[in-house]
N, C-alpha and C positions, 0 to 999 in steps of 0.2 A: 623044226628040227633044223630045215636047211639054215637057218639064222644061227643056231648053235654050232653046226658045223663049220659054217663060215667064220665065226667067232675065233673057233679053235684053232683054223687054218691061218689066219691073218693074225694070232697070238704067237703062233709058232714060228711065223716068218718075222714077224717084229723081235723076237727072242734072237733069232740069228744074227739080227743086226747089231746086237748089244755087245760091247766090248767089256768083257768081263776082267775084273782085276788078277793080276797075277798071285802067286802063293805068298811072295814077298811082300808085295803091297797090303795084302789082307793081315798077314802077321805085323806089319808095321803100324797098319791103322788099328788094330786090336791092341797094340802094346801103348800107342797113344791114348787110346779109351779109357784104359786100364787104369793108367797113370793118373789121367784126369780126374776119375772117380776116385781113386785112394785120396789124391791131393783135396778136392773139394769135401771129402768125408772127414778130413782131418781139420779142416777149416770150420766145417760147419758143428762137429763135435767140441772143438774148443771153443766157439761161439755159444754154443749152449751151455757147457759148463761155466763159461763167465758170466752169462745172463743167470743160471741159477744159483752162482755165488752171489751176484749183487742183490737177487730178490731174496736170499736168505740173509744178506746185511740187512736189507730194510725191516725184514719181519723177524 
């Protein structure tokens, strides 16, 4: 039980040292991730369509 209490105390102390991002940084990072996901989805969807069309031509 002492180990568990010590772990929780140490974890809490470490969390106090963390530099948390600001609201603006989180919003900016979220936009970058969403835009990247959309771009990659478009690229992969296009490649999938092209490969499917190529396979249809072969068969």
